C-alpha positions in Angstrom: 9.1 -0.4 -0.1 11.1 2.8 -0.7 8.5 5.0 0.9 8.2 6.8 4.2 5.0 6.4 6.3 3.9 9.9 5.2 4.4 9.1 1.5 2.5 5.8 1.8 -0.3 7.5 3.7 -0.7 10.0 0.9 -0.4 7.6 -2.0 -2.6 4.7 -0.8 -6.0 6.4 -1.1 -5.0 7.7 -4.6 -4.0 4.2 -5.7 -7.2 2.6 -4.5 -9.2 5.3 -6.5 -12.9 4.7 -5.7 -12.4 2.0 -3.0 -12.7 3.4 0.5 -9.5 3.3 2.6 -9.9 3.6 6.4 -7.5 3.6 9.3 -4.1 5.0 9.3 -0.6 4.3 10.4 0.3 1.5 11.1 -2.8 -0.3 9.6 -5.3 0.5 6.9 -8.4 -1.4 5.7 -9.4 -1.4 2.0 -12.9 -2.4 1.0 -15.1 -2.0 -2.0 -18.9 -1.1 -2.1 -19.8 -4.7 -3.2 -18.1 -6.3 -0.3 -15.7 -8.4 -2.4 -12.7 -6.6 -1.0 -11.6 -6.7 2.6 -7.8 -6.2 2.8 -5.7 -5.1 5.7 -2.4 -3.3 5.1 0.2 -3.0 7.9 3.3 -0.9 7.7 6.5 -0.7 9.8 9.3 1.8 9.1 12.8 0.1 8.8 16.3 1.5 8.8 16.8 3.8 5.8 19.2 2.6 3.0 22.1 5.0 2.6 24.6 5.3 -0.3 26.9 8.2 0.2 24.7 11.3 0.8 21.6 9.5 -0.6 19.1 8.2 1.9 16.1 6.1 0.9 13.4 5.3 3.4 12.4 1.7 3.8 8.9 0.6 4.8 7.9 -3.0 5.5 4.4 -3.5 4.1 2.3 -6.5 4.9 -0.9 -7.1 2.9 -3.4 -9.4 4.5 -6.2 -10.3 2.0 -8.5 -12.2 4.4 -11.3 -14.0 2.5 -11.1 -11.8 -0.5 -11.9 -13.6 -3.8 -9.0 -14.2 -6.2 -10.3 -12.0 -9.0 -10.9 -9.1 -6.5 -7.4 -9.6 -5.0 -6.0 -9.4 -8.5 -7.7 -6.1 -9.1 -6.4 -4.8 -5.7 -2.9 -5.8 -6.6 -3.2 -4.1 -10.0 -4.3 -0.9 -8.3 -1.6 -1.2 -5.6 1.2 -1.8 -8.1 0.1 0.9 -10.5 -0.4 3.4 -7.7 3.0 2.9 -6.0 5.0 2.5 -9.2 7.9 5.0 -9.5 9.4 5.9 -12.8 12.6 4.5 -14.0 14.2 1.9 -16.3 
């Protein structure tokens, strides 16, 4: 992902909205009140991409869904994708 660890740390709780996020770099846990969601997210900074003077951070993100039900995982992915989407064409 084109995020720094600091950016990811700021955006993740906002993306999950009412689902609690615990932990912090390098690993977070996302759960919901009903217990349907138990997902671990690991991050590791990588070498930044550089084109001329432009530098874009690179973050390797691993999502481990555990025994999370398929419907709940789909909702998690929807929240994750919408929360981390950046504008553009």
